[in-house]
C-alpha positions in Angstrom: 13.5 10.2 -12.6 11.8 6.5 -12.6 8.2 7.4 -12.1 8.7 5.6 -8.7 10.7 7.8 -7.2 8.6 10.8 -9.1 5.7 9.3 -7.1 7.3 10.0 -4.0 8.3 13.1 -4.2 5.1 14.2 -5.4 2.9 12.5 -2.3 5.9 14.1 -0.4 4.6 17.3 -1.3 1.3 16.7 -1.4 1.7 15.5 2.9 3.7 18.2 2.9 1.2 21.0 1.9 -1.7 18.8 4.0 0.4 18.5 7.7 1.3 23.0 7.0 -2.7 23.3 5.4 -4.5 21.6 8.5 -2.0 21.8 11.6 -0.9 19.2 12.1 2.4 19.3 13.0 3.4 18.1 16.0 1.5 14.3 15.4 4.0 11.7 16.4 5.4 8.7 13.9 3.7 6.1 15.7 0.0 8.4 15.4 0.7 9.4 11.7 1.2 5.2 10.9 -2.0 4.1 13.0 -4.1 7.0 11.1 -2.9 6.3 7.8 -3.1 2.3 8.4 -6.8 3.0 9.3 -7.2 5.3 5.7 -5.6 2.5 4.4 -8.1 -0.3 5.5 -10.8 2.1 4.4 -9.6 2.5 1.4 -9.8 -1.0 0.0 -13.2 -1.7 1.6 -14.1 0.7 -0.8 -12.5 -0.7 -3.4 -14.1 -4.4 -1.9 -17.1 -2.3 -2.5 -17.0 -2.3 -6.0 -16.4 -5.7 -6.7 -19.0 -7.7 -5.5 -18.0 -9.6 -2.3 -21.4 -9.7 -1.3 -22.3 -12.7 -1.9 -25.8 -12.7 -0.3 -26.6 -9.9 -2.6 -27.0 -9.5 -6.3 -23.8 -8.9 -8.6 -23.0 -5.6 -10.1 -21.8 -5.0 -13.2 -17.6 -4.4 -12.0 -16.7 -0.7 -12.7 -12.6 -1.2 -13.3 -12.5 2.4 -13.5 -13.6 2.5 -10.1 -11.7 0.2 -8.3 -8.5 1.6 -10.1 -9.2 4.6 -8.5 -9.7 2.7 -5.8 -6.5 1.0 -6.3 -4.8 4.9 -6.8 -6.0 5.8 -3.2 -4.3 3.0 -1.6 -1.4 3.5 -3.8 -1.2 7.4 -2.0 -1.9 6.3 1.9 0.5 3.5 1.0 3.7 5.4 0.3 2.6 8.2 2.9 3.6 5.3 4.9 6.8 4.9 3.7 7.9 8.1 3.8 7.1 8.6 7.3 8.7 5.3 8.1 12.4 6.9 6.3 11.9 4.8 3.5 12.6 6.8 -0.1 11.9 4.8 -3.9 14.8 2.9 -3.5 14.9 1.2 -0.1 11.6 -0.2 -1.1 12.6 -1.5 -4.3 15.9 -2.8 -2.8 13.5 -4.4 -0.2 10.5 -5.7 -2.9 13.2 -7.4 -4.5 14.5 -9.2 -1.4 11.1 -10.2 -0.6 10.0 -11.4 -3.8 12.7 -13.6 -3.8 11.8 -14.6 -0.7 8.4 -15.2 -1.6 10.2 -17.2 -4.7 11.8 -19.5 -2.5 9.4 -20.5 -0.1 6.8 -21.3 -2.6 9.9 -23.9 -4.0 11.3 -24.9 -0.9 14.9 -23.2 -0.8 13.4 -20.8 2.7 15.1 -21.2 6.1 11.0 -20.0 6.7 9.1 -23.4 7.2 5.6 -24.5 5.4 5.8 -23.1 2.1 6.8 -26.0 0.0 3.8 -28.5 -2.4 4.6 -32.0 -1.1 5.2 -33.8 -4.5 
């Protein structure tokens, strides 16, 4: 099993147990996506708190371990959201490859979407 598939499998096991133990059956996919989007934003805000975004405050030394922990929290919610929409690791990988190619195409003026190419 590849690493991404393993992450998806482990997140599915966690989500299933969470629903059972916390009695969260019956929540619609739409409500789950709302809740998990808010949680994802909260985790991103926690990461911001670790990297001195407050320009009006004396900076502290960045704790990279704390930053990495927040990144893993973000991944948990992101993968959970993928699962709730029916996306597995293979589909995420395929969609990522397609979008990455499009992002490069946009930067090189090869996209159907205008407004990205650099002027020479």
